[in-house]
C-alpha positions as CSV (number, residue, x, y, z in Angstrom):
1,M,-1.2,40.3,15.3
2,S,-3.1,39.7,18.6
3,D,-5.8,37.8,16.7
4,F,-3.3,35.8,14.6
5,L,-3.5,32.5,16.5
6,P,-7.3,32.6,17.2
7,T,-7.8,33.1,13.4
8,A,-5.0,30.8,12.1
9,I,-5.5,27.7,14.2
10,P,-9.2,27.1,13.3
11,A,-8.4,27.7,9.7
12,L,-5.5,25.4,9.7
13,L,-7.5,22.7,11.5
14,N,-10.1,22.9,8.7
15,G,-7.2,22.6,6.2
16,T,-5.9,19.6,8.1
17,L,-9.2,17.8,7.6
18,V,-9.1,18.6,3.9
19,T,-5.5,17.3,3.7
20,L,-6.4,14.1,5.4
21,Q,-9.4,13.5,3.1
22,Y,-7.4,14.0,0.0
23,A,-4.6,11.8,1.3
24,L,-6.9,9.0,2.1
25,L,-8.7,9.2,-1.2
26,A,-5.4,9.3,-3.1
27,L,-4.1,6.3,-1.2
28,L,-7.2,4.3,-2.0
29,L,-7.1,5.2,-5.6
30,G,-3.4,4.4,-5.7
31,A,-4.0,1.0,-4.2
32,L,-6.8,0.2,-6.6
33,I,-4.6,0.9,-9.5
34,G,-1.2,-0.1,-8.1
35,L,-2.2,-3.7,-7.1
36,P,-3.4,-4.7,-10.6
37,L,-0.3,-3.1,-12.0
38,A,1.9,-5.2,-9.7
39,L,0.0,-8.3,-10.7
40,L,0.6,-7.5,-14.3
41,R,4.3,-7.0,-13.6
42,V,4.7,-10.3,-12.0
43,Y,2.1,-12.6,-13.6
44,G,1.0,-10.7,-16.7
45,G,3.7,-11.8,-19.1
46,R,6.3,-9.7,-20.9
47,P,4.0,-7.4,-23.0
48,L,1.6,-6.4,-20.2
49,G,4.4,-6.3,-17.7
50,R,6.3,-3.9,-19.9
51,V,3.3,-1.6,-20.3
52,A,2.8,-1.6,-16.5
53,G,6.5,-0.8,-16.1
54,I,6.4,2.1,-18.5
55,Y,3.4,3.5,-16.6
56,G,5.3,3.4,-13.4
57,N,8.4,5.0,-14.9
58,I,6.4,7.9,-16.2
59,F,4.7,8.7,-12.9
60,R,7.8,8.0,-10.8
61,G,10.1,9.9,-13.1
62,T,8.3,13.2,-13.5
63,P,7.6,15.8,-10.8
64,L,4.2,15.6,-9.1
65,M,3.6,19.3,-9.7
66,I,3.9,18.9,-13.5
67,Q,1.5,15.9,-13.3
68,L,-1.0,18.1,-11.4
69,F,-0.7,20.9,-14.0
70,M,-1.1,18.5,-16.9
71,V,-4.3,17.1,-15.4
72,Y,-5.8,20.4,-14.3
73,Y,-4.6,22.8,-17.0
74,G,-3.5,20.5,-19.8
75,L,-6.4,18.0,-20.2
76,P,-9.0,20.8,-20.7
77,Q,-7.3,21.6,-23.9
78,L,-8.2,18.1,-25.1
79,G,-11.8,18.6,-23.9
80,I,-11.3,16.7,-20.6
81,T,-12.1,18.9,-17.6
82,F,-12.0,18.0,-14.0
83,P,-13.1,20.0,-11.0
84,Q,-10.4,21.0,-8.5
85,W,-11.0,18.2,-6.1
86,A,-11.1,15.5,-8.8
87,A,-7.9,16.8,-10.5
88,A,-6.1,16.7,-7.1
89,V,-7.3,13.2,-6.1
90,L,-6.6,11.8,-9.6
91,T,-3.1,13.2,-9.8
92,L,-2.1,12.2,-6.3
93,G,-3.7,8.7,-6.9
94,L,-2.0,8.1,-10.2
95,N,1.3,9.2,-8.8
96,S,0.9,7.0,-5.7
97,S,-0.2,4.0,-7.8
98,A,3.2,3.9,-9.5
99,Y,5.0,3.7,-6.1
100,Q,2.4,1.3,-4.6
101,A,2.8,-1.0,-7.6
102,E,6.5,-1.4,-6.8
103,Y,5.8,-2.1,-3.1
104,F,3.2,-4.8,-4.1
105,R,5.5,-6.2,-6.8
106,G,8.4,-6.6,-4.4
107,A,6.1,-8.4,-1.9
108,L,4.6,-10.7,-4.6
109,Q,8.1,-11.6,-5.8
110,S,9.2,-12.3,-2.3
111,I,6.8,-15.2,-2.0
112,G,8.7,-18.4,-2.9
113,S,7.7,-19.8,-6.3
114,G,7.3,-23.2,-4.6
115,Q,4.0,-22.0,-3.1
116,M,2.5,-21.4,-6.6
117,T,3.8,-24.7,-7.8
118,A,2.2,-26.5,-4.8
119,A,-1.1,-24.6,-5.3
120,R,-1.2,-25.6,-9.0
121,A,-0.4,-29.2,-8.0
122,I,-3.5,-29.5,-5.9
123,G,-5.7,-28.2,-8.7
124,L,-5.9,-24.5,-8.1
125,S,-5.9,-22.2,-11.0
126,Q,-3.2,-19.5,-11.2
127,W,-5.8,-16.8,-10.3
128,K,-7.1,-18.8,-7.3
129,A,-3.6,-19.5,-6.1
130,I,-2.8,-15.8,-6.3
131,R,-6.0,-14.8,-4.6
132,Y,-6.0,-17.3,-1.7
133,I,-2.4,-18.1,-1.1
134,I,0.0,-15.5,-2.6
135,L,-1.8,-12.2,-2.2
136,P,-2.7,-12.5,1.5
137,Q,0.9,-13.0,2.4
138,A,2.2,-10.4,0.0
139,L,-0.2,-7.7,1.4
140,R,1.2,-8.3,4.9
141,L,4.8,-8.1,3.6
142,A,4.0,-4.9,1.7
143,L,2.5,-3.2,4.7
144,P,5.8,-1.6,6.1
145,A,6.7,-0.1,2.7
146,W,3.1,0.9,2.0
147,S,3.1,2.7,5.4
148,N,5.9,4.9,4.2
149,E,3.8,5.8,1.2
150,A,0.8,6.7,3.5
151,V,3.0,8.9,5.6
152,S,4.6,10.6,2.5
153,M,1.2,11.2,1.0
154,I,0.3,13.6,3.8
155,K,3.3,15.7,2.6
156,Y,2.6,15.2,-1.1
157,T,-0.8,16.9,-0.7
158,A,1.0,20.2,-0.1
159,V,1.1,20.7,-3.9
160,I,-2.6,20.8,-4.4
161,F,-2.9,24.3,-3.0
162,L,-1.5,25.4,-6.4
163,I,-4.9,24.7,-7.9
164,A,-6.7,26.5,-5.1
165,V,-7.7,23.5,-3.0
166,P,-8.3,24.7,0.6
167,D,-6.0,22.2,2.2
168,L,-3.4,22.9,4.9
169,M,-1.1,24.8,2.6
170,G,-4.0,26.5,0.9
171,Q,-5.2,27.9,4.2
172,A,-1.6,28.8,5.1
173,K,-1.4,30.9,2.0
174,I,-4.6,32.8,2.8
175,I,-3.5,33.4,6.4
176,A,0.0,34.6,5.5
177,S,-1.5,37.1,3.1
178,Q,-4.1,38.2,5.5
179,F,-1.7,38.9,8.4
180,F,1.5,39.6,6.4
181,A,3.2,37.0,8.5
182,P,4.7,34.3,6.3
183,I,7.3,33.1,8.7
184,E,4.9,32.7,11.6
185,T,2.3,31.0,9.4
186,Y,4.6,28.5,7.7
187,L,6.3,27.6,11.0
188,L,2.9,26.9,12.4
189,V,2.0,24.8,9.4
190,A,5.2,22.9,9.7
191,G,4.2,22.0,13.2
192,F,0.8,20.8,11.9
193,Y,2.5,18.6,9.3
194,L,4.9,17.2,11.9
195,I,2.1,16.2,14.2
196,L,0.2,14.6,11.4
197,V,3.2,12.6,10.3
198,L,4.0,11.4,13.8
199,V,0.5,10.4,14.6
200,M,0.1,8.6,11.3
201,T,3.4,6.8,11.8
202,Q,2.4,5.5,15.2
203,L,-1.0,4.4,13.9
204,L,0.5,2.5,11.0
205,R,3.1,0.8,13.2
206,A,0.3,-0.4,15.4
207,V,-1.4,-1.8,12.3
208,E,1.8,-3.5,11.2
209,R,2.2,-5.2,14.6
210,K,-1.4,-6.4,14.5
211,Y,-1.1,-8.0,11.0
212,Q,2.4,-9.2,11.3
213,T,2.7,-13.0,10.7
214,P,5.4,-14.7,12.7
215,G,7.9,-16.4,10.4
216,L,6.7,-14.6,7.3
217,V,9.7,-12.7,5.9
218,M,10.8,-11.4,2.5
219,E,12.5,-14.0,0.4
220,R,14.6,-13.4,-2.7
221,D,13.1,-15.2,-5.6
222,A,14.1,-14.4,-9.2
223,R,11.4,-14.8,-11.7
C-alpha cells in the first residue's frame, strides 16, 4: 500500500480532467437543446409546447442510468451505434436539456408580458422581441438555477464509468481493483468530487454577481 497514493492521485487527476470535459460538453449540448425547448413551451403554441413537455417528462422522469444503457446498448439493436464518448455526452446532454428547458422556461415566463406587448407596438416581430428584449433578461434570471445544473452535472457524470469511460469513477474502479482498497479509494474520490463541486460553485457565484442586473427580478406572469 506504500505506493497507493503515488499511483492513485495522478490517475484520479487524469480522471478529473475527463469528468470536467464530459460535464462541459453535456452542459453545452443541454443548453443547445434546452433553450429551443423552453421557447417552444412558452411561445410555440399548444401542440409544439405539448411535444416539448412530453420530451422533458421522459428525460426527467426516468433514471439517468437507464437512459445511458438505452443509448449505448439499446440503440445498436436498431442499427444506431455510438462510441463510448459520444454515448456518454449524448445521454448526459439529453438528460440535462430537460432540466435546463425548465430553468429557461421559468425565466422566460417571469418576464412581464407587457414587455412583449410594448415591443410589438413599436414594430418588432415576435422573434425580434424575444431575441433582443426577452431573452437577454431571461438568461440572466436563469443563471442561478442553471448554476445548480452545472454543479450537479459534475456528479451526474459518475454513471458513465458503467460504459468504461475513464472518468473519475472509472479510474477509481481500476485503482480499487488494483490495490484491493475500495474504502480508501472511494473516500479519496469523494474528496475529489467535493473539491470540484466547491470550486465550481464559487466560480459560478462569481459569474452570477458579474451578470446580475440590479432591479431585474423574477415576476409571476401567467400565460
